[in-house]
C-alpha positions in Angstrom: 61.5 2.7 -28.3 63.7 -0.3 -25.0 66.9 -1.8 -27.2 68.7 -5.0 -25.3 71.8 -3.5 -23.1 74.9 -6.3 -23.6 77.1 -6.4 -21.4 80.6 -8.4 -20.4 83.3 -7.6 -22.6 86.5 -6.7 -22.5 89.9 -7.7 -23.5 90.1 -11.2 -23.8 93.8 -13.2 -24.5 93.7 -15.8 -26.5 92.6 -19.7 -26.0 90.8 -17.1 -22.9 87.7 -16.7 -21.9 85.1 -14.2 -21.7 81.2 -14.0 -20.4 78.3 -12.2 -22.2 75.2 -10.2 -21.1 72.4 -9.2 -22.8 68.8 -8.0 -21.4 65.9 -7.2 -23.5 63.4 -5.2 -23.4 60.4 -5.2 -20.9 57.9 -6.9 -22.6 54.7 -8.6 -21.6 55.4 -11.7 -23.6 59.2 -12.8 -24.5 61.0 -13.3 -26.8 60.6 -16.8 -28.0 63.9 -16.8 -30.5 66.5 -15.2 -29.0 70.6 -14.8 -30.7 73.8 -13.1 -30.7 75.1 -11.0 -33.6 78.5 -9.8 -33.8 80.4 -7.5 -36.4 84.3 -7.0 -36.8 85.7 -3.8 -38.4 85.1 -3.6 -42.4 82.6 -6.2 -42.0 79.2 -7.4 -42.1 76.7 -8.1 -38.8 77.0 -12.5 -39.0 75.1 -14.4 -36.4 77.0 -16.3 -34.1 74.2 -18.5 -31.5 70.0 -18.3 -31.7 68.4 -20.3 -29.3 64.5 -20.9 -28.8 62.2 -21.3 -26.4 62.1 -25.1 -26.9 65.4 -24.9 -26.6 67.1 -25.5 -29.9 70.2 -23.9 -30.5 71.4 -22.9 -33.7 75.5 -21.9 -34.3 77.7 -20.4 -36.3 80.9 -22.7 -37.8 82.5 -20.1 -37.3 82.0 -21.0 -32.9 81.0 -24.3 -33.1 82.3 -26.2 -30.4 83.9 -23.3 -28.4 80.7 -20.7 -28.0 77.9 -21.9 -25.7 74.2 -19.8 -25.7 71.9 -20.6 -23.1 68.7 -17.9 -21.7 66.4 -17.0 -19.2 63.2 -19.1 -19.7 60.6 -16.4 -19.0 62.1 -13.8 -19.1 64.0 -11.4 -22.0 67.5 -12.8 -21.4 70.9 -14.3 -22.7 74.0 -15.3 -22.4 76.6 -16.2 -24.6 79.8 -18.1 -23.2 82.9 -17.1 -25.3 85.1 -20.5 -24.7 88.5 -20.5 -26.8 88.7 -17.8 -28.3 90.7 -16.1 -30.9 91.9 -12.9 -32.6 89.3 -13.8 -35.6 86.4 -12.9 -32.7 87.3 -9.7 -32.1 84.1 -7.7 -32.9 81.3 -5.9 -31.6 78.5 -8.5 -30.6 75.1 -8.1 -30.2 71.7 -9.8 -28.7 68.3 -9.4 -30.4 65.4 -11.2 -30.6 63.0 -13.4 -33.5 64.5 -15.5 -36.4 65.4 -13.3 -38.4 66.2 -9.7 -35.7 64.3 -6.4 -35.1 66.2 -3.4 -36.2 64.3 -1.5 -34.1 66.2 -3.7 -30.9 69.5 -3.0 -31.5 71.6 -1.8 -28.8 75.0 -0.4 -28.4 77.0 -3.7 -28.5 79.3 -4.8 -26.2 83.2 -4.8 -27.5 85.1 -8.0 -27.3 88.9 -8.0 -28.2 90.7 -10.3 -28.6 94.3 -9.7 -28.1 97.5 -10.4 -26.4 
């Protein structure tokens, strides 16, 4: 089964910006809710941001005011604009769909490292 494919990660300095992209499986329809998640070393995966087809957005308190989630209308693609990053944002970032992420759709993720 196809999974989400994330890209755009890398090494960024504290205070810098990065834009992540993800592409989902080619399905006849589109996922109504898409979200970004992250997992730091030794920690559980956590929700970063979610967006619905109607534009309702939820952010983790840890990233609110710094990150911006968006998605292409009618497509299973989503983006995460990360601004003013801190070392605490270092993690592998994943994309998924649904209000509760679907286990079968987890991809490899993209590594984001914030360091000077």
